[in-house]
N, C-alpha and C positions, 0 to 999 in steps of 0.2 A: 504494499500500500503505500501511495506517496505520501513524504512526511507531511505534506501542507494538509493534507485530506485528512489525516492523523489528526493531527492539532485542530482543524477545524472540529472533526467529529466530537473530540472529545469537552471542545469548550461550549459546540451550541447544547451537546448532551446534557452537562452543567445547567448552562444558561433555563432549557426548558425544566430541568428539576429545580431549580431555584422559583421558577415563574410557579409549576404546579403545587409546591409548599406554600407560596404565599395565597393561590387560589384554594386552598385546604382552609389555611387559617381563617381564611374571611370566607367561604362560604359555611364553613362548620359552626359558626356564630351566629347564622340566621337561624330563628327559630322553625321556620318553613322547610328546613333541609335537616332539621333534626333526626328524622327518619333515616337518614342515610346514612351520617357520621356516628349516632349512636343507637342502631339497632339494638343490641345485644344489652345495653341499658335500659332500654326502652320494656325491652319484652320481659326484662328481669324486674321490672319495677321501679330500679335506681333512677332511672331516668338522665338527661345530659347533666352535665356539671353545672352548680349556679354560677351566671357570671354579675363581676361587678359592674355598677351602675356606668354608663356610657361606653363600656366595654366593647360595643360594637367598634368603636371610633379609636381606640385606644388599646391594644390588645398588645401581649407579648408571642411573636410568631413561632417560638421556641417551650412555650408551656407544654404543648403534645411531649415534646421530647423527656422532658422531664418525669412526665407522669408515668411516661413507659418506661423509663429507666428504673425510676425507683420500685416498682411493682416487684414482686416476690413472686416465686414460681407455687406457692401456695395460692395467692390472688388470683396468679394466673389458671390454675387447674380448678379453681371454683365458679372462675367466670367463664374458661374457654375448654374446659375440660383437661383430661390428663394428654390425651392425643394432643393438641393444640400446643401444651405446656413442652413435651417431650419434642416436637417438630423445630420449636425455638428453640431449644436447648441443644439442637443440632447447630444452630447459627452460632451459639457459643463456643462449641466444640471447634467447628471450622475457624472462628477467630484464635482460638488457641494454637490450633497447628498452623496457622498461617502467620499466627505473630511471633511465636518460637521460630519460625523456620526464617523468617525475615531477620531477627536480629540478628543470624550468621550469614546468611544468605546477600542480604543488600551491602551490609558494611564492608564484608569482605570481598564477594565476588566480583561484584560491580567495578570498583579499583581495578581489580587487578584485571578485567576485560579492558577497562577503559586505558590501562595503558598498556596494553598490547595493539598489534598491528597487522595481522592478517588480512582485515579486509583494505588497508591500503597496497599491502604486497599482493594480491589478488587484481587489484584494479590496474597495478603497472601491469602486470604479466597479460591481463585480458580488458582492455578497456569497455569492453561492452557488459561488463560487469556493474552492477547500479547496489547500492547499500543505501541506506540513509544514516543521521546521525543515532536514531535511537539501536540501530543494530551492533554500535560500538559498546553498548553495556552487556552484549550478550557473549556467551561463551563464543559463538562464532566469530570472534574477533581475536581468540586465541592461536596460538601457533601450534601446530599437530605436533605432538611428541613432547611439549614445552612441559617442564616441571612444574608450570603453573596449574597443570591440570589436576595435580593435586588436592589444591584447596577446595574443587570443584568435585572430586571425590571424597572427600569429609563431606562436603555439603550435601550427599545424596544421603550418606549415614545418618547426619545431621538431622534432615528433612524426615528420615525413614525413622530413627528412632523417638524425634519429636511426636511425631502421630502414634506411634504406638503408645506412648506414655499418656498423652491425651485421652486416645480411646480407653485405655482401661481406667484410668480416673472416671470418666463420663460414662462410662458402663455401668460403674457400680452406683454413680449419682441417678441415674435413670433407674436401676433396678430400686435405689431409696425411693424415689418420685413414687415407681408403681405400688412398692409394699405400701406406703404410707396412704396412698388411694384404695388401695384395697382392704388394709386395716380400719378404714372409717367405721364410724359409728352409727350410719346409716348402710344398710344392706340394699343391693341391687336385684333384680329377678333373675338374672341369671348365675349368679353365684349358688343358686340354689338347683340349677337344672343343667342338666346334660342332655345332646343330641346325639341318639341313638340310628346310626347310618347299618344299612346292608341288611336288613332282617330278613331270615328267612321265611321260605313259604308256611305260614302256619299250618298246625297238624289237621286231619279231617275232624269238621263238628266243631271248631273253636273260631273264633272271630280273632282280628288281628288285637285288640284293646285287651283279648282275654289272653293273648298270647304274650304281650307284652307285661302286662300284670304279674304273669306267672312267673316268669322269667326272673325280672326284678323282685319281687316279692319273694323268691326263693334265694337271691342271693344277695340281697339287703333288705331283712326282715324288719331291722327296727327302725329304718330311717327311710325307705322309698315310700311315697306319698301316692301319685299320680300318674298317667301319662297321658299324653295328646297324641293322637297318632296324627301325621301329616296328611293332606290330602291334595288333591289336582284340582286346585280349583280356577285354572285358565277359562273357562267357560264362564263362572260363576265372575269372575274378577271383571269382562267383560261388560257383563250386564250389569254388574253393580256399578262400575265406571259411570256408565252410560245414565245410569239412575240420578250418580251423584252430578254427573253434568247437567242434568235436566233442572236439580234443583237450585242451582248456581245460577242455570239460567233464567230460571222462575223466578228468583230472589232480583236478578239484575233488571229484567223488564218492571217488575212491582216496583222496585226503586225510579226506575224509567218513568214509570207513569205517576205516581205518586210526584215526582218532581215537576211534572208537567201540569199539575194542578195550580191554581193562581187567585185570589180573590177574585179575579174580572173573570175566571176561565174555570170554576172548580169542578167542573165533571172531566179535565184535560183528556191529553190525547191517547187513547189504546194504542200502546204498541205494537205493530204488525210487522212481519217478514215473510220473506218464498221460503217455501220448505226446499228447493233444490239445492245443489252444489254451490256452499260459501254465501249462499242467501241471494245469489244472483239472478235466479231464474225460478220457474215450477210453481206451485200454487201460494196464495197469499193468503196468508191465517194471522189469526189473533194470538198475538204470541204469548200472552196469559192464559189461556184457555189450551191454546196448543200443550205448554210446557205440563200443566195442569192434568190434561187425559195423558199426556207421555209419563207422568208418574203414577197414577192409578194403574195406569196398562203394565208399567215397568216393576211396580212393587212389590206384586202379589209373585208374578213369574220370579225375581229374585228369591224371596221368601221360600217357594217351591225349589229352588234351586239349589238352595243352602243345603237344604233337607237330603234332597239327591246326591250331592257333593258327599256329604258325612256318610252316608248309608253305602254309596257306591263307588266311593272315588279315592277311598284309602290306598296308601303307598309302604312302601318296606321303610318306613324312616318314622321314628318320633321323638317328641322331648318326655323326656320325665322329669319327673318333680321329688326331691326328698327336703325331709324336713330339717335339714341342717347344712350349714356351707361345708364343713367336714366332707361328711359325706356325699356330697356332688363331686368335690375335688379329689377324693379318692376313688370314685367309680369313673371319672374320666380319666385316671392313670393307670390303669388296670388292665388286662386283658380278661373279657367276660366267657368267651367262646374256646371249647377245644381246637378251632377254625379260626385264626386270629381275623381273616378276614369275613367273617359272620359276626353280628352283632358288635359293630364295632363302635364304641363311645368316645363323643368327643366333649371339649368343655361347650357349653352353648355360647351360640354367640348374641349380643346383645340383640333384646328384640326388633329393636328399630333397624337393623343392620342383616336380616333372615332372607335370603334368598331363595324365595319358596321353592321356584320350579327346578332347582338344582339338589335340593334335599334328598330326594328319593333316586337319584342316578345312580345305577348300582356299581360297584369299584370296578368292574373289568370296562364297564362303557365309559368310566371317567379317565382311566386307563388312556385307552385308546383316544378320547377327545382329547386328552394333553398331549400326546404324540402327534396328531395331527395338527394341532394348533401351533404347536413348536414349529414343525416344520414350514405352514405355511408363515410363521414371524420372518423363520430364518430366510424364507427366498425374498419375504419382503424386506427383510434389510439389505438382501445381496441387490435387488435390482431399484432401491430406492437409493443406491449408490449414483443413479444417472444422472437426475434431478438434483442431487449435492455435487456432482461434479460439473454441473450447470452453470450451479449458483458461485461454486468456486471460480468457475475461471471469468466470472464478473469482477473479480479482485483486481486483474489484470486487464482495464481496460485497450492497451496498448497492442497487448496481443489479441486480443477478442476481435479488433479491428482487422489485422490480417487474416482471421477465420469469418467473418462478415464483414465485408467492406463497406457496405451500406450508413452502415452506422457512423461513419467516419463524421459525417458534418454535425451529430449530435456531438460525438464526444471533443471535437474540437472546439465546442463554445465552451469558453474556460469556466465561467461560473457553474454552470450544468456538469462538467466534466469534475468539477469538485465535488459537489454533491452529491454523484452517481458513487464515487469511490470511496467517502465518507459514510454515507449510508445504506445504500441499493443491497450490498452484499448481506450483511446483516441483518436489515430487516426483510431481505425474500427468504434467507434460512429462517429466522425466527418464525414467519409466517406457513414455510414449509413444516416445521415442528410441531405447530399449534393443530396442525390437523391431524396428528396422528393419535392423540389419546383417546378421542372416540371410539376409532377403530380398534385400536387395541383393547378398549376397555371393552367392547362387542365381544372380541378373540376371548378375552377373560372369562366372561360371562357363561361361554360354550364348553367351556372346560369342564364346566360340572361343580364350580367353587360355591361355599355355601353361604360366607358370608360377605356384605359388600365392601369389609375393612380386609378382607383376604384380596377381595377382585381388586382394590384398591391397589396393595402392593402388587398382586401378579400384574399389573397394568405398569406401575412403576417400576418394576424387573424388566419387564419387557422395552419400553422407552428407555432406559440403561443402555439398553445394546444398541438402539438405535443411536443415542448421542453419543457415544462412543465408537461403535465402527462408523456412522457415516457422517460425525462432525468432526470431531478429532482427527480419526486415520484417515476419513474421507477430505475435509477439508485441505489437508497437511499433504498428504499424497498429489490430489489433484490441483490443488493449489501450485506444488510443486511441478507438475507436468504442464501447467498454463503458463506459469512464470518463466521456464526454461523450454518454448517449445522447439527454438532454434538448438540448443543445447540434447533434446533428445530425437531431433532430427539428423543430426550428426551421428548420434552413438548406433541410431539404427541403419543409417548407411552406410558407416564402416564395419570394417573386421574387429572393432575391437570389443566388440557389444558384450559384456559377463555382466554377473550378478553385482561384481566388485565396483563396477563403474556406475549403474545405475544406484547402487547403496549409496556412493560418495555423493553423487548427485541430488541424491531426495537428502542426505544429513547438511550436505551444505547448504540448503533451501528450510532447514528445518529453522532455524532461528529465527530469519527473517519473519517466518508465518506468526509469530508470536504477536506481532504488532496488528494482525488481523483480529487474532484473539483477544488481544485486549481494548481495541476499538468494541469488539463484541460485548464483552463481558461492562464495560461502560455505558453501554447502548441499553444493556441489560438491567442495570441498578439505579441508572439516573433516570431515565424514561420510564422505565419498567415500575419501579418502585414510586416515582412521580406519580404517575396514573394508577396505581393500587391504593395511594393517601389520598389522593385527591377524588376519587371515585366519579369523576364526570361522565364516564359513560352510566354507569348504575343511575345518578341524580338527573340526568336527561331523562333517561328512559321513565325513571320512576313519576317526574312533572307532566310529561307527554301521557303517559296512560291516566295519572290522575284527571288532567284535563278534559281527556277525552274517553276515556273508555272506562273508568270506574265510576260504578253507582251504588257500590253498596262498600259497608266497611269492610267486609271480608274480601272484597275485591282490592281496594286500598292498601291492607295488611300485606297482600301478596305481592302488590307493587313493588313494595319497598321490602321485602323480606330477602335478607341479605344471603342467606345458604351459609353451609359449611366453607371452608377451605376446603380446597381442592386439592389434595394430596400427588393423586395421579398426575398431575400436570407439574405441579410447584417441586415435589421431592426432583425427580429426573433431570429437569433444570439446575435446580442447585447443584444436584451429582455433577452435572455438565462444568458447570462453573470448578466444582472440586477437582474434578479429572482435568481438564484444562490449566488449572494453577498449580496441583502437584506435577503434573508433566513437565511444565516448563519455570516450575520453582528455580531450578539449578540452570537449566540453559537458559533463560531472559528473567532474572531474579525480578526485574521493575515489575511483573505482573503480579506479585505479591501483593505490592499495593493495591492494587487494582481488586484483587481476591479480598483483601480485608475491607475496603470499600463497600464492596458488592455484600459480603456480610454484616458488615457493621451498618450500614443503612438500613439493610433486610431487617435484621435485628430489631433496630428500633421501630420502625415501618410494621412490620408484624407484630409486635407487640400492642402496639396503639392498637392496630386492627383487632387481634386477638380480644382485648379489654374492652372494645367498645363497637364492634362493627358485626364480627361473624359469628353464628350460633351453629354450634356442630348437629349434624342430623343423626350422628352414632357414636361411640364411645367404644374401641376396643382396647384399652386399659393398656395403650402406648407402644403396642403390639408392631408400630413401624420402625422404631429404634433397629432392634434385630438387624432390619433391610437396610436401614442405612448405615450401619456400622459396618457390616460385610460389603457394601457398594464404595466408602469411602477406602477400605484395605484394596477391594479390587481397583480403585485409583491409583494407589499407592503401587500396586502389584504392574500396572502398565507404566506408570512413571517409571519405573525399575526398570524393566523390559527395555523400555524407549533411550534408558542411559547406558543402558549397556551397547546399545546399537552406535549409539553417537559417539560414546569413548573409543568404540572401534574404529568408526570414521576418522575420528581424530588421532589415530595411530600412539594412544597411549599404552604404553608396555604394561601396565596396572591395571588394565580391565577386567582382567580376571577375578579383583577383590569385590567389584560389585555383583558377581553372578552369586554370591552367598544371599543377598540380599531379599530377591523374589522367595529363594527357601525360607529365609526367615519367617516372610511375612505369611508364607502359605502354613508354616507350623504357628505362627501368633493366631491365625485365622481358627486352626483347629483347635486351640488351646480357649480360646474366648466361645468357641462355639459347647464345647463340653462343660466350661466353668458358668457361664452365664445365661446362655441360650434358654436353659431349661426354666428359667425364672420367671421368662416372657411368654412360653407354651404353653405353662400351665400355671394353677395358683398352688403357693405351697402349700402344704398340711399347717405349717405353723402359722402362717396369716389366716388360712380359713378356721383354724382353731381359734380366732380371736372372739371376745363375746361383742356382740352389738347391739347398740339399745333400740335400734328401730329396723324391723324387718317386714318385706310386703306380705300380704296376705295371700293365701292359696289361690284365692280366685282374682286376687289382684297378679301373680304371676302367670297364669293360665288365661286371662285377658290380655296380658302382655304380650303372649307369644299366639294369641287366637290373630288372624290376617281380617283386615279391616272389612274386607268383605263378608265374610262369616258373622262378625259382630252384630247386635241389635242393641238398643236400649237397655232391655233385661240383664243381656250380660255384663253389660260395664258396670251392676250394682252387685250381683252375684251370678254366681256359677249355677248356670240352666241346666235344668232336665233333657234339655232340647240337644244338647251337644254328648248325649250318653253314648251313643255309637261310633265317636271318635272319642272321648275322655273315659278313662276309669271313673269307677265310683267308690273309691276305697276309704273307709271313714279316718278321719283324722285323728291320729294319736296325742292321748295327751301329753308326752314329753317331746312333742315338735316345737323346734327352733322358729318355726315360723308363727308368726300372728295373725291367727284365723278367723278374726272379728271384721266382719265387714267393712265395718267402719272403721277401723284402726288405724295406725299412723301409716301401715303401711300399703293400705290403698293408695291415699295419698303420693307415696313417693314412686310406685309403679306408672 
C-alpha cells in the first residue's frame, strides 16, 4: 500500500471515530433516544442515568468511559450475564498479551530494524523494488544471516511464553467467574435438568413416558422427579406462528382504527387491506373483521394440533428433572446404559436456547450430518479464495491496471486513487466476510446441534477457519502474487523455477503486507467501534418505524429491542485481529500498537454497550471461553510456523531453535484441556452441592422447557393434566430440593 494512502486511511478513520463519539455523546442525552442507548437499563427498571440541569448543552464527552472503566465483573454479570462478562474479559486477555509482548518487541526490535539497511541494499541492486518508510520498522530491513536476528528469535519466545502465562492466569479467572455464578443463591431451571438423547425404542405395551420414568426411577430412585418427552411440533409451530401473527395484526389495526377517531369524526376509518401477496392485489376486506375471523378459525385448530402432537409426535429424546442440583450434575457425568451410544445424558441447555428440531436426531445421523457439513465447509473455504484473491489484487492498483487497462483513467485521478488504496480493499474484505455468518449458522443448525450457544460456537469455529485461511493466508499469498506479477512471470518463464525461489519471493513480500493489515485493523476499531457506540443505524431504523409503522406499544418495544451480542460474528472477527497481530508481532512489531488500540477501544465500548444496551437472549454459563482459549493458541501456533519459515528465508543458522515452540504450544493446549476444560463442560459436584435460598418450582421448570406453541394460559400457572401424554406424573418427594409451591419464589425466577 502507498505510504500516503496508509496515512490518509489512519487519519480519516480516526477523524470518523472522533465524530461518531461526539454524535453518541450528544444523541444519548436526548430523552427521545433513551430507548436506543439505555435499552438494558430501561428493561431492568433502572432507567437511564439522571442528568444534571442544562446537561444537554454542557457535558463531559468522556463520562461514559469512566462509567465503563470502573464497572466490576460482578456488575457486568448481573447486568449482561456471564457470557458477556467472559467475552469482555477476552479483550482484557488480549490486551495483556499484546501489552507484555510490546514491552519487548517495540523498544528492542524496532530500533534494530531501523538501524539495518537491507531495503536500501535491495533497492541499489534492483531499482524496480519499492518500499515504504514503515517497511524499515520491520524484520525485512534486517540483513539475511545477521546476528541481529537473535533478538527477533528471542522476541518469538517472549511472545509465546507471555501468551502461555496470560492464558493460564485468565483461564483460572474465568473458572472463578463461572463458579461464582453457578454458586449463586438463586438457582436456575437447567441446574435441575438433564437432556436425554438416543433413547431406544420402547418395549411393547409401554409408552415413551413410561419407558423414561421406569429407567430413571430405577437408576435415581431418590432424586428423579419427572420427565418431559420431546415432540416434533414443526406443524404446530407453523400454525401457532400464524395465530400469533394474526393477533399482532389485529392489535395493530385496532390501534390504527382508534387513532383515526377524533372529536369531529368519532366513528373513525375502519382499516382495510387486500388479501393478495403483500397486500398489493386480491379481495379487499375489513382488516378488523378479517383478523378476528382468522383468530377464531386458527385457535381451535391450534388446540387440536397441540393434543395430537403430544400424543402422536413423541421422539427419542426427553428432558428429565431432579429434585436437587447435585443429582442433575451427577446424572450428566455418568454412563447410564451398557451401550454408551444409547441413553446419552447431557447437561440441559438453558430453556431459551434449546434447538427443538435437533434434539431427537439419532447419533448416527448427527455423525453423518457433521461429516457432510465439514466437507461443505472445506470446499467453501477453498473456493472462497477466489474472491479473496480478487480483493487482494485491489491493494496494488498499478498492477491491476496492467491486467484491466480500461480502469486506468479512474486510477490516474489522484484524489480517487488515494481513497481507493486507503479504503476499498479493506471495506470490500469486510463486506465479503459479513456475508458468511448467516450461511455458516445455517450449516451448524443442520449438524443436529441441540442448543443455540453450541451452534454459535460451532459457527464461530467455522468462521475462524475462513479468516485464517482466506484472510491471513489468502491476502498474504495473493497479495504477494499481485504485488510481484513481473517477478512471478520471470520465475515461470525461466528454468530457475523452484520451491526455494517461490518461498524467497513470498518471504520478501511478507513484511510489506503488514501495512495492509494495520490499515484493516485500524478501520475495524476506529470506524467499527465508532458505529457500534453511536448506534446510528439502529437509531435511524427505530425512529422511522416509530413514525410510520408502529401503532401499538408492543410494536414500539420490538422496534427498539436491542437483542443480544452476536458472538458468532464478533468472536471470529476479534480472533482474526489476534491472529494478524500475533503473526506480525515479531515481523513488524508496530502492529502491536494497533492491536492494543483495537482491544483497548473495544474493551471500553463493549463494556458500555453490555451495561446499557444489549440484553442476552440466552445464557450458556461462559462456555465460549474454552473456544476462545483454543483459538488464541491456534493463532499462536500459526505465528510460530510463520516465523520458522521466515527465519529460514532470512538464512538464520539457528532457525532450528524455533521449531520447539509449536510442540510446546501443542503440549500446553493438551494440558489446559485436561486441567481446565472439564470445569466448563459440566457443573462440578462441589458447586452443585452448595445450598441455594431460591429454587424454581417443578411446574416452573417444566413450563420453562415447554415450547411456546405447546403452552396455554393454564400451563403458565400450574402443571396441566392435558400434557400427561408427554410428561410423567410422578408424585413430588418431601425431601425435594425444589420449591414445589406454584406461587413460590421459584415460579418468578423461571
